[in-house]
PDB file with SEQRES, HELIX, SHEET and CRYST1 records, atoms N, CA, C and O in Angstrom:
SEQRES   1 A   51  MET GLU ILE THR CYS ALA ALA VAL LYS LEU THR PRO THR          
SEQRES   2 A   51  ALA THR GLY ASP LEU SER VAL ARG CYS THR LYS HIS PRO          
SEQRES   3 A   51  ASP HIS VAL SER ALA GLY ASP PRO VAL HIS GLU ALA ARG          
SEQRES   4 A   51  VAL GLY VAL PHE PRO VAL ARG TRP THR ASP ALA ARG              
SHEET    1 AA1 2 VAL A   8  THR A  11  0                                        
SHEET    2 AA1 2 LEU A  18  ARG A  21 -1                                        
SHEET    1 AA2 2 VAL A  35  VAL A  40  0                                        
SHEET    2 AA2 2 PHE A  43  THR A  48 -1                                        
CRYST1    1.000    1.000    1.000  90.00  90.00  90.00 P 1           1          
ATOM      1  N   MET A   1     -18.165  -1.077  13.446  1.00  0.00           N  
ATOM      2  CA  MET A   1     -17.328  -0.510  12.278  1.00  0.00           C  
ATOM      3  C   MET A   1     -16.021  -0.140  12.764  1.00  0.00           C  
ATOM      4  O   MET A   1     -15.967   0.497  13.816  1.00  0.00           O  
ATOM      5  N   GLU A   2     -14.963  -0.442  12.159  1.00  0.00           N  
ATOM      6  CA  GLU A   2     -13.566  -0.107  12.526  1.00  0.00           C  
ATOM      7  C   GLU A   2     -13.390   1.309  12.021  1.00  0.00           C  
ATOM      8  O   GLU A   2     -13.984   1.704  11.017  1.00  0.00           O  
ATOM      9  N   ILE A   3     -12.585   2.053  12.713  1.00  0.00           N  
ATOM     10  CA  ILE A   3     -12.331   3.413  12.228  1.00  0.00           C  
ATOM     11  C   ILE A   3     -10.825   3.601  11.697  1.00  0.00           C  
ATOM     12  O   ILE A   3     -10.414   4.647  11.192  1.00  0.00           O  
ATOM     13  N   THR A   4     -10.103   2.499  11.874  1.00  0.00           N  
ATOM     14  CA  THR A   4      -8.693   2.359  11.263  1.00  0.00           C  
ATOM     15  C   THR A   4      -8.560   1.000  10.723  1.00  0.00           C  
ATOM     16  O   THR A   4      -9.319   0.107  11.099  1.00  0.00           O  
ATOM     17  N   CYS A   5      -7.610   0.798   9.839  1.00  0.00           N  
ATOM     18  CA  CYS A   5      -7.250  -0.389   9.129  1.00  0.00           C  
ATOM     19  C   CYS A   5      -6.868  -1.547  10.148  1.00  0.00           C  
ATOM     20  O   CYS A   5      -6.200  -1.245  11.136  1.00  0.00           O  
ATOM     21  N   ALA A   6      -7.229  -2.734   9.963  1.00  0.00           N  
ATOM     22  CA  ALA A   6      -6.921  -3.775  10.831  1.00  0.00           C  
ATOM     23  C   ALA A   6      -5.473  -4.385  10.670  1.00  0.00           C  
ATOM     24  O   ALA A   6      -5.089  -5.267  11.438  1.00  0.00           O  
ATOM     25  N   ALA A   7      -4.753  -3.940   9.747  1.00  0.00           N  
ATOM     26  CA  ALA A   7      -3.451  -4.489   9.406  1.00  0.00           C  
ATOM     27  C   ALA A   7      -2.429  -4.318  10.562  1.00  0.00           C  
ATOM     28  O   ALA A   7      -2.263  -3.233  11.119  1.00  0.00           O  
ATOM     29  N   VAL A   8      -1.829  -5.322  10.855  1.00  0.00           N  
ATOM     30  CA  VAL A   8      -0.812  -5.298  11.965  1.00  0.00           C  
ATOM     31  C   VAL A   8       0.433  -6.002  11.574  1.00  0.00           C  
ATOM     32  O   VAL A   8       0.444  -7.043  10.916  1.00  0.00           O  
ATOM     33  N   LYS A   9       1.662  -5.273  12.089  1.00  0.00           N  
ATOM     34  CA  LYS A   9       3.006  -5.801  11.676  1.00  0.00           C  
ATOM     35  C   LYS A   9       3.876  -5.735  12.859  1.00  0.00           C  
ATOM     36  O   LYS A   9       3.729  -4.860  13.712  1.00  0.00           O  
ATOM     37  N   LEU A  10       4.772  -6.638  12.926  1.00  0.00           N  
ATOM     38  CA  LEU A  10       5.886  -6.676  13.908  1.00  0.00           C  
ATOM     39  C   LEU A  10       7.014  -5.889  13.482  1.00  0.00           C  
ATOM     40  O   LEU A  10       7.481  -6.136  12.370  1.00  0.00           O  
ATOM     41  N   THR A  11       7.550  -4.941  14.219  1.00  0.00           N  
ATOM     42  CA  THR A  11       8.654  -4.174  13.662  1.00  0.00           C  
ATOM     43  C   THR A  11       9.674  -4.140  14.773  1.00  0.00           C  
ATOM     44  O   THR A  11       9.385  -4.083  15.968  1.00  0.00           O  
ATOM     45  N   PRO A  12      10.885  -4.181  14.277  1.00  0.00           N  
ATOM     46  CA  PRO A  12      12.124  -4.357  15.324  1.00  0.00           C  
ATOM     47  C   PRO A  12      12.307  -2.947  15.968  1.00  0.00           C  
ATOM     48  O   PRO A  12      12.219  -1.903  15.321  1.00  0.00           O  
ATOM     49  N   THR A  13      12.574  -3.019  17.320  1.00  0.00           N  
ATOM     50  CA  THR A  13      13.035  -1.775  17.985  1.00  0.00           C  
ATOM     51  C   THR A  13      14.245  -2.168  18.798  1.00  0.00           C  
ATOM     52  O   THR A  13      14.644  -3.330  18.869  1.00  0.00           O  
ATOM     53  N   ALA A  14      14.818  -1.127  19.417  1.00  0.00           N  
ATOM     54  CA  ALA A  14      15.977  -1.338  20.210  1.00  0.00           C  
ATOM     55  C   ALA A  14      15.772  -2.248  21.408  1.00  0.00           C  
ATOM     56  O   ALA A  14      16.704  -2.862  21.927  1.00  0.00           O  
ATOM     57  N   THR A  15      14.499  -2.310  21.830  1.00  0.00           N  
ATOM     58  CA  THR A  15      14.139  -3.225  23.034  1.00  0.00           C  
ATOM     59  C   THR A  15      13.424  -4.465  22.681  1.00  0.00           C  
ATOM     60  O   THR A  15      12.961  -5.201  23.551  1.00  0.00           O  
ATOM     61  N   GLY A  16      13.325  -4.711  21.412  1.00  0.00           N  
ATOM     62  CA  GLY A  16      12.603  -5.879  20.896  1.00  0.00           C  
ATOM     63  C   GLY A  16      11.537  -5.538  19.980  1.00  0.00           C  
ATOM     64  O   GLY A  16      11.194  -4.376  19.759  1.00  0.00           O  
ATOM     65  N   ASP A  17      10.995  -6.604  19.428  1.00  0.00           N  
ATOM     66  CA  ASP A  17       9.857  -6.420  18.342  1.00  0.00           C  
ATOM     67  C   ASP A  17       8.614  -5.819  19.044  1.00  0.00           C  
ATOM     68  O   ASP A  17       8.318  -6.039  20.219  1.00  0.00           O  
ATOM     69  N   LEU A  18       7.969  -5.086  18.243  1.00  0.00           N  
ATOM     70  CA  LEU A  18       6.832  -4.296  18.689  1.00  0.00           C  
ATOM     71  C   LEU A  18       5.723  -4.409  17.713  1.00  0.00           C  
ATOM     72  O   LEU A  18       5.958  -4.184  16.526  1.00  0.00           O  
ATOM     73  N   SER A  19       4.495  -4.750  18.122  1.00  0.00           N  
ATOM     74  CA  SER A  19       3.413  -4.915  17.216  1.00  0.00           C  
ATOM     75  C   SER A  19       2.765  -3.457  16.934  1.00  0.00           C  
ATOM     76  O   SER A  19       2.399  -2.715  17.845  1.00  0.00           O  
ATOM     77  N   VAL A  20       2.681  -3.183  15.736  1.00  0.00           N  
ATOM     78  CA  VAL A  20       2.037  -1.832  15.473  1.00  0.00           C  
ATOM     79  C   VAL A  20       0.844  -2.068  14.395  1.00  0.00           C  
ATOM     80  O   VAL A  20       0.834  -3.006  13.598  1.00  0.00           O  
ATOM     81  N   ARG A  21      -0.111  -1.117  14.492  1.00  0.00           N  
ATOM     82  CA  ARG A  21      -1.374  -1.302  13.718  1.00  0.00           C  
ATOM     83  C   ARG A  21      -1.359  -0.090  12.770  1.00  0.00           C  
ATOM     84  O   ARG A  21      -0.879   0.990  13.113  1.00  0.00           O  
ATOM     85  N   CYS A  22      -1.887  -0.310  11.599  1.00  0.00           N  
ATOM     86  CA  CYS A  22      -2.023   0.761  10.562  1.00  0.00           C  
ATOM     87  C   CYS A  22      -3.081   1.736  11.068  1.00  0.00           C  
ATOM     88  O   CYS A  22      -4.139   1.384  11.589  1.00  0.00           O  
ATOM     89  N   THR A  23      -2.689   3.016  10.863  1.00  0.00           N  
ATOM     90  CA  THR A  23      -3.613   4.103  11.288  1.00  0.00           C  
ATOM     91  C   THR A  23      -4.455   4.789  10.266  1.00  0.00           C  
ATOM     92  O   THR A  23      -5.221   5.717  10.526  1.00  0.00           O  
ATOM     93  N   LYS A  24      -4.254   4.251   9.041  1.00  0.00           N  
ATOM     94  CA  LYS A  24      -5.160   4.670   7.953  1.00  0.00           C  
ATOM     95  C   LYS A  24      -6.571   4.240   8.005  1.00  0.00           C  
ATOM     96  O   LYS A  24      -6.903   3.372   8.813  1.00  0.00           O  
ATOM     97  N   HIS A  25      -7.480   4.813   7.158  1.00  0.00           N  
ATOM     98  CA  HIS A  25      -8.873   4.372   7.230  1.00  0.00           C  
ATOM     99  C   HIS A  25      -9.031   2.804   6.624  1.00  0.00           C  
ATOM    100  O   HIS A  25      -8.230   2.357   5.804  1.00  0.00           O  
ATOM    101  N   PRO A  26     -10.051   2.117   7.087  1.00  0.00           N  
ATOM    102  CA  PRO A  26     -10.138   0.770   6.713  1.00  0.00           C  
ATOM    103  C   PRO A  26     -10.263   0.265   5.250  1.00  0.00           C  
ATOM    104  O   PRO A  26     -10.028  -0.890   4.895  1.00  0.00           O  
ATOM    105  N   ASP A  27     -10.660   1.269   4.461  1.00  0.00           N  
ATOM    106  CA  ASP A  27     -10.802   0.966   3.030  1.00  0.00           C  
ATOM    107  C   ASP A  27      -9.553   1.421   2.101  1.00  0.00           C  
ATOM    108  O   ASP A  27      -9.686   1.409   0.877  1.00  0.00           O  
ATOM    109  N   HIS A  28      -8.425   1.795   2.664  1.00  0.00           N  
ATOM    110  CA  HIS A  28      -7.438   2.466   1.897  1.00  0.00           C  
ATOM    111  C   HIS A  28      -6.912   1.537   0.919  1.00  0.00           C  
ATOM    112  O   HIS A  28      -6.645   1.975  -0.200  1.00  0.00           O  
ATOM    113  N   VAL A  29      -6.710   0.214   1.210  1.00  0.00           N  
ATOM    114  CA  VAL A  29      -6.163  -0.807   0.229  1.00  0.00           C  
ATOM    115  C   VAL A  29      -7.130  -0.968  -0.935  1.00  0.00           C  
ATOM    116  O   VAL A  29      -6.686  -0.958  -2.083  1.00  0.00           O  
ATOM    117  N   SER A  30      -8.360  -1.108  -0.708  1.00  0.00           N  
ATOM    118  CA  SER A  30      -9.389  -1.269  -1.808  1.00  0.00           C  
ATOM    119  C   SER A  30      -9.510  -0.046  -2.675  1.00  0.00           C  
ATOM    120  O   SER A  30      -9.901  -0.145  -3.838  1.00  0.00           O  
ATOM    121  N   ALA A  31      -9.167   1.157  -2.107  1.00  0.00           N  
ATOM    122  CA  ALA A  31      -9.244   2.416  -2.770  1.00  0.00           C  
ATOM    123  C   ALA A  31      -7.964   2.644  -3.511  1.00  0.00           C  
ATOM    124  O   ALA A  31      -7.834   3.685  -4.156  1.00  0.00           O  
ATOM    125  N   GLY A  32      -7.005   1.748  -3.469  1.00  0.00           N  
ATOM    126  CA  GLY A  32      -5.736   1.893  -4.419  1.00  0.00           C  
ATOM    127  C   GLY A  32      -4.505   2.352  -3.632  1.00  0.00           C  
ATOM    128  O   GLY A  32      -3.451   2.603  -4.217  1.00  0.00           O  
ATOM    129  N   ASP A  33      -4.641   2.465  -2.277  1.00  0.00           N  
ATOM    130  CA  ASP A  33      -3.409   2.786  -1.590  1.00  0.00           C  
ATOM    131  C   ASP A  33      -2.960   1.645  -0.800  1.00  0.00           C  
ATOM    132  O   ASP A  33      -3.505   1.386   0.273  1.00  0.00           O  
ATOM    133  N   PRO A  34      -1.847   0.837  -1.340  1.00  0.00           N  
ATOM    134  CA  PRO A  34      -1.490  -0.421  -0.773  1.00  0.00           C  
ATOM    135  C   PRO A  34      -0.623  -0.269   0.413  1.00  0.00           C  
ATOM    136  O   PRO A  34      -0.349  -1.270   1.075  1.00  0.00           O  
ATOM    137  N   VAL A  35      -0.161   0.907   0.744  1.00  0.00           N  
ATOM    138  CA  VAL A  35       0.939   1.083   1.761  1.00  0.00           C  
ATOM    139  C   VAL A  35       0.179   1.367   3.164  1.00  0.00           C  
ATOM    140  O   VAL A  35      -0.592   2.315   3.314  1.00  0.00           O  
ATOM    141  N   HIS A  36       0.483   0.460   4.133  1.00  0.00           N  
ATOM    142  CA  HIS A  36      -0.089   0.642   5.511  1.00  0.00           C  
ATOM    143  C   HIS A  36       0.815   1.588   6.213  1.00  0.00           C  
ATOM    144  O   HIS A  36       1.959   1.739   5.786  1.00  0.00           O  
ATOM    145  N   GLU A  37       0.413   2.212   7.212  1.00  0.00           N  
ATOM    146  CA  GLU A  37       1.429   3.222   7.875  1.00  0.00           C  
ATOM    147  C   GLU A  37       1.071   3.328   9.335  1.00  0.00           C  
ATOM    148  O   GLU A  37      -0.105   3.441   9.682  1.00  0.00           O  
ATOM    149  N   ALA A  38       2.080   3.293  10.208  1.00  0.00           N  
ATOM    150  CA  ALA A  38       2.031   3.376  11.670  1.00  0.00           C  
ATOM    151  C   ALA A  38       3.112   4.247  12.223  1.00  0.00           C  
ATOM    152  O   ALA A  38       3.876   4.804  11.434  1.00  0.00           O  
ATOM    153  N   ARG A  39       3.241   4.412  13.514  1.00  0.00           N  
ATOM    154  CA  ARG A  39       4.279   5.298  13.969  1.00  0.00           C  
ATOM    155  C   ARG A  39       4.819   4.510  15.327  1.00  0.00           C  
ATOM    156  O   ARG A  39       4.035   3.968  16.106  1.00  0.00           O  
ATOM    157  N   VAL A  40       6.051   4.514  15.484  1.00  0.00           N  
ATOM    158  CA  VAL A  40       6.664   4.110  16.786  1.00  0.00           C  
ATOM    159  C   VAL A  40       7.377   5.300  17.186  1.00  0.00           C  
ATOM    160  O   VAL A  40       8.393   5.659  16.592  1.00  0.00           O  
ATOM    161  N   GLY A  41       6.840   5.995  18.271  1.00  0.00           N  
ATOM    162  CA  GLY A  41       7.317   7.352  18.587  1.00  0.00           C  
ATOM    163  C   GLY A  41       7.224   8.262  17.366  1.00  0.00           C  
ATOM    164  O   GLY A  41       6.178   8.395  16.730  1.00  0.00           O  
ATOM    165  N   VAL A  42       8.377   8.887  17.068  1.00  0.00           N  
ATOM    166  CA  VAL A  42       8.478   9.839  15.968  1.00  0.00           C  
ATOM    167  C   VAL A  42       8.739   9.069  14.642  1.00  0.00           C  
ATOM    168  O   VAL A  42       8.668   9.631  13.549  1.00  0.00           O  
ATOM    169  N   PHE A  43       9.031   7.817  14.786  1.00  0.00           N  
ATOM    170  CA  PHE A  43       9.549   7.062  13.576  1.00  0.00           C  
ATOM    171  C   PHE A  43       8.347   6.405  12.784  1.00  0.00           C  
ATOM    172  O   PHE A  43       7.540   5.694  13.383  1.00  0.00           O  
ATOM    173  N   PRO A  44       8.238   6.662  11.390  1.00  0.00           N  
ATOM    174  CA  PRO A  44       7.217   6.121  10.593  1.00  0.00           C  
ATOM    175  C   PRO A  44       7.579   4.672  10.363  1.00  0.00           C  
ATOM    176  O   PRO A  44       8.759   4.329  10.293  1.00  0.00           O  
ATOM    177  N   VAL A  45       6.555   3.798  10.244  1.00  0.00           N  
ATOM    178  CA  VAL A  45       6.629   2.438   9.863  1.00  0.00           C  
ATOM    179  C   VAL A  45       5.662   2.197   8.699  1.00  0.00           C  
ATOM    180  O   VAL A  45       4.460   2.426   8.834  1.00  0.00           O  
ATOM    181  N   ARG A  46       6.177   1.740   7.573  1.00  0.00           N  
ATOM    182  CA  ARG A  46       5.439   1.563   6.411  1.00  0.00           C  
ATOM    183  C   ARG A  46       5.582   0.123   5.901  1.00  0.00           C  
ATOM    184  O   ARG A  46       6.657  -0.464   6.025  1.00  0.00           O  
ATOM    185  N   TRP A  47       4.481  -0.474   5.309  1.00  0.00           N  
ATOM    186  CA  TRP A  47       4.554  -1.694   4.777  1.00  0.00           C  
ATOM    187  C   TRP A  47       3.430  -2.036   3.774  1.00  0.00           C  
ATOM    188  O   TRP A  47       2.429  -1.325   3.689  1.00  0.00           O  
ATOM    189  N   THR A  48       3.604  -3.077   3.057  1.00  0.00           N  
ATOM    190  CA  THR A  48       2.549  -3.494   2.100  1.00  0.00           C  
ATOM    191  C   THR A  48       2.161  -4.964   2.510  1.00  0.00           C  
ATOM    192  O   THR A  48       2.941  -5.677   3.142  1.00  0.00           O  
ATOM    193  N   ASP A  49       1.066  -5.323   2.162  1.00  0.00           N  
ATOM    194  CA  ASP A  49       0.703  -6.811   2.384  1.00  0.00           C  
ATOM    195  C   ASP A  49       1.478  -7.774   1.537  1.00  0.00           C  
ATOM    196  O   ASP A  49       1.682  -7.459   0.365  1.00  0.00           O  
ATOM    197  N   ALA A  50       1.914  -8.868   1.979  1.00  0.00           N  
ATOM    198  CA  ALA A  50       2.497  -9.906   1.182  1.00  0.00           C  
ATOM    199  C   ALA A  50       1.636 -10.355   0.155  1.00  0.00           C  
ATOM    200  O   ALA A  50       0.427 -10.438   0.369  1.00  0.00           O  
ATOM    201  N   ARG A  51       2.148 -10.664  -0.977  1.00  0.00           N  
ATOM    202  CA  ARG A  51       1.232 -11.292  -2.036  1.00  0.00           C  
ATOM    203  C   ARG A  51       1.702 -12.553  -2.352  1.00  0.00           C  
ATOM    204  O   ARG A  51       1.113 -13.240  -3.186  1.00  0.00           O  
TER     205      ARG A  51                                                      
END                                                                             
């Protein structure tokens, strides 16, 4: 069983693209929270799934 969401996104950084993974619980999208969230250092990265 996963303890965090499996959503992954490439986000641009000063040194190139970096793959980040959502840190929310696995069922947050089905519970009505469509926004995934991760951090690159102190910077938040937020995205939604493409529809």
